[in-house]
N, C-alpha and C positions, 0 to 999 in steps of 0.2 A: 471298663473301669476295674479296678484292681480293688481289692477286699480293703487294702490297707485304707487307699483313699476314702470308701463308701464309708470306714469306721471312723475317717479324719472329719469328715461331711456330721458324721449323726453325733462325734463329740461338740463340734461346734453349735446343733443344736441343742443337743443337753447341758450343753455349758449356759447355753442362752437362755433355755427356761429356768436354768438354778438363779442367773441372774434377776429374772423377772416373776418367778412364780409368786411372789409375796406381791406384785402390781396386777397380779392376773389377767400377764400377757403371756402370748403363745409365741416364740421364738422359734427360728425358722433359716434354712440355708438351700442355697442353692446352686446347684453347678451345671453352668452355662451350657457347656457344648456336651455333655453325655444325661443334660432334663434330669437329674438326680434331685428329688426335692426332700429334706429330711425335715422332722419336725418329730416332738414327741408323743404319741397317738396317746399315751395315756393321759397327758396333759389337755391335747385336743379334745378327748373325752370327757374329761371333769370342766374344762370350761367351756368347750362350744358346745358340748353336748352330740359330739359327733361321733360313731364308731367306724363308720369308714376310713379302709386305708389311705394317705394321702402319701403318694411316691412320687408325683410325677408335677409341674407347676399346673398343669391343664387342671389335676384334679379337685386343687383350692380353685380355680378359676369357675368351675362347675358351680361353685356354692355362691358364687356372685351373680347379680341381675346385669343386664346390658351397660349401663353407665358405668356401674362399679370396674365390671368387667376394662372397660374403656380408661379408666381413672388408674386401676391396678398395672396394664401394662404399659401407660403411658411413664408412670413413677420407675416402673423396670427399665424400658426406654434410656432413660434422662441418666440413671444412675450406671446404667455401661458408656452412654457417652461420655460425660463428666465424672465418673469413677467418684462419685461425691453420695452426698446424703439427702436423703427426700422421703417426704413425710406425705400420708394424703389417707382421706378419712372415705372407708366402703361401705355397703351392705353386706352380711351374710345370711344365708339361709341354708340351715343345715338341713339333715335328711328327718330329722325329727319334728320341720317346720317351726324348730324356733329360727326368730331372727335378731340378727345382732346389727348396731352400729358400730362401726369398729375405728381407731386410727392403724394403720398401715405405714412400719417403718422399713425400708432399705434401704442399705450401706454397701456401696463397695469394701469387700473385706481381702482379698489378692487375684492373682489370673484368673479371672473368668470365676470367681465365685463371689453372690451375692449373699450377705446374712441381713435377717431384720427380725422383726415382729409384729405379731396382730395383738392389739391391746381393744377386748371391746367394752364402747364406754356407755352404749344402752343396751341391756341386759334382756333376752328372752322376752322378745315384743310380739307377741300373740296379733289372731287379726282386731279383737274387739280393746286391745292396748291400741296399737294404731290409729285406729278410730276415736277413742279417746284422748289420745294426744292431739292427733288432725285437728280435731273438735275445739279446745282450750287453747290453740297457736291463734286459732281463726277468730276465737270468739272472746278477745280481749278487747278491753274497754280504753285503752291509751294509743293504739293508732286504727286508721280503715285499714281493711282488710277488703281485697276485690281480686278475685279470681277469673282469669277469662280463657276461652278457647284459642286457637292459634289465630280468628277472625275478629278477637279481642271482642268477642260478644260475652255477656257479662253472665257466668252460672253461678255466683255467692257472692255475698258480700257478708258484712258484719254490723251489729248495730254502730257502731262508730261512722261508717260510713252515711249510715240513713239518716242518722243525727246530723253530720255536715253537711249533706247534701240536701238532705229536705226528703229523698223520696224514700220509700217504701221500698225491701229489696223486691217484692214481687212487682213493682213497675220497672225495678232494674233488669231483673233476669231477660236473657234474650237482646237486652237495648248495646249497642257499641258504645264503648265508652267514648267515641268524640260525641256522644251527649251531654260529658261534662265542657266540652271544648268552650272558653271563654271569648274566642273570637281577636281575643288581644295578640297572641303572639305569631310569628310568621312562618309562610309554610314551612321554611327552610329548617326553622326552629324542631318541626315535628318531624323534617326529613332527616334531619342530623340525630335526634332522640332514635328515631326507632331503627338510624342505623347499626347505633351504637349499641343499641339493644339484641337486635340479632348476631351483630361483631361478635360484640365482648359477653353476650350474656345477659346485661344488666345495665342499667342508666338510672345516677341520682341526681336530682337537682331542687331547685323549686320551680312552682308554674303556679296559674292562675287557674283556677274552676268553677264553673259558672252551676250556681247553683239550683232549684227549679222554680225558687223566685224570681231568679233573673238576676239576683247577687253577686258579684264575682270574688270571690276571696284567695287570697294565697296560699300554698299550699306547699309541703315538703315532700317528694313524691319519690320514691325508689320503685321501680320496674325491673322483675328479676325473670327472665327465661327459662321454662322449665320443660323439659322433655323426658316423657317417661313413655315407656317402650316404642319410639317413634312420634307419640304424639306429645304434639304442643301447647303447652297452657302458657300464662304469662300472668304472674304474680303481682300486686300492686301494694305498696306499702303506703298508706298517707298519713300527714300530721296538720291539720288546722291549725295555721299560724297568725290568724286574725286576732290571737289575744296575746300573740309570743313577736311582738311587732320587731323589737329589737333584732329578731333572729335574718329581719328580710331586709332591713334598713339598706338602701343603695343596692339593692342587689337588681340587677340587667339580666332578664333572662328571656332571648327569644326577642331582643331588640324591647322589650316591655322592663319601664323601672317596676316592680312589683307593688309598690305603696301607691303611689300617683296613679299606676296604671297606663302612664302616658311613655309615648315612643322615648327610645333614646334619641340621642343628638342622631349615632349611625343611621337609625332607623326610620328617624326624620329625613333627613336627605337620602338616604335609598327611596322613600315613598315620594318625594317631592322629584326626583329623576324619573323615575315611573310615571307620573304624574306628567311631566315635561313631553313624555317621549310617547303618551297617548291624544297627545292635542294634532287635531287635524292642521291643516295648512291654512295661514290665515289665521287659525283662533288664539288669543293671547291669555293669561293666567294670573289671577288675582289670588295674591298671596297672603292669609292674615298668620300671624304666629303672636304667642304669647308665653312667655315665662313666668308662670307661681313665685312668688317669694313664700317665705315662711320662718314666723318666727324661730328663732335658736332656743327659745323656753321649751316649747311644742312642737318640736319639728315632724316628730314623727307622728304623733297624735293628728296634728294637720294635714301631714299627707295623705295618711288612710282615710279622712273626710274628704279627701278632694275628688274621687269619682263619683259621689251623689251629688256635686254640683255641677257638671259636665252639662248636662243638659239644657239649665238655665246658660250656661254659658254660651252652648251651643247656639239658642234662641238671642241670645244677645246679640253675637258677633252677627248672625244672618239677620237680624235687624240694621244693625251696621253697615252691612256689605249692601243690602238692599236700598239705604234711605243716604248713605254717604257716595259723592263720586269725586271728588279733591284727588288731585294726582298723590298727593301723599297727607294721611292723617294721622293725628295723635289722639286718643281719647283714654278714655278710664271706664270700666265697667265695676259696677260694685254687686256683689255679689255679698249673699249669706255669708259675714267673719270674712270677707276676702277681699281684696283690692288688686286688683290685674293692671299693669301696664300694658295697653296694645299699640302697636307700630302696622301699618295698613299701607303697602305699596301696592296700588290698582294702574292694571292695565283693564279696564271694565269690559271684559268680553266671559271670563270663567271662574268661577269662584271654587277656592280648595281651603276645606277645613281639616287638617289632622288633628282631631279630636278625639 
């Protein structure tokens, strides 16, 4: 590379630093073919507290962890491919063991030249600072936090999870998160959920969760896949929606309407198809269906109270099936504060109650 061209690269970096010095950023420029990386060493020393020379792109990459390296290399590739502007967040650890969480920008400047800047967002995190940050992020009182290993075994949780689930942390550690499975969602729901987590590294939605006392509660759930030095962890963030019923009205997840905890029409039909397919030759099917009605004035509250009435309904419906044999029967079952209209079509050999 000619001295003139090298000076041109240095001037780009110096100009960038002049533009960004006031906001604490470090500007840089990189000539791709000759792999010449230019940055003002005085700005690097004062901003990142790093005194070793950075003359090649590898010198900068050496300050990054594995995940940050991958992120940084990807935005450089994207910039080369589309000749555009790209941003990403990375971590840097300098020679003095100071850690920084940074915003990095890369922009296609001209033929074979990329320029950008590194802006520290969180400064000088020592190990004690990182531990304090982690502790305060996990031990919040407004959302549940659960951390698991790659097998979904619980490693840690906060007091919000203890309160909403009814379990103590010491009871949960080592248990798999399937402990909270309410048994309401279909297997395909969970297959789809974990496929998205492992492919996209996250999933967000609504779910029914079973407490220690057996009660099912609606929750808002986000699962984030975290990869640290080849070790996979899952971070779960939950919000109990029991007292925020307006957030889940008419929500259908995994074939379940979250307030009534009843199968959706699609899930009901699928269950019926499976039940018919499993019948032995010569065996008929007796099917009892009901559709509850709710008052418009307090629909949400009545839907939320419905699951507590299902044991009574199931017992009542079972008595009807055992005691009545007409080919078609219309009856009414009175439960606390609720009347359901029932239509029973019988071919009395086998009964199916989808509650």
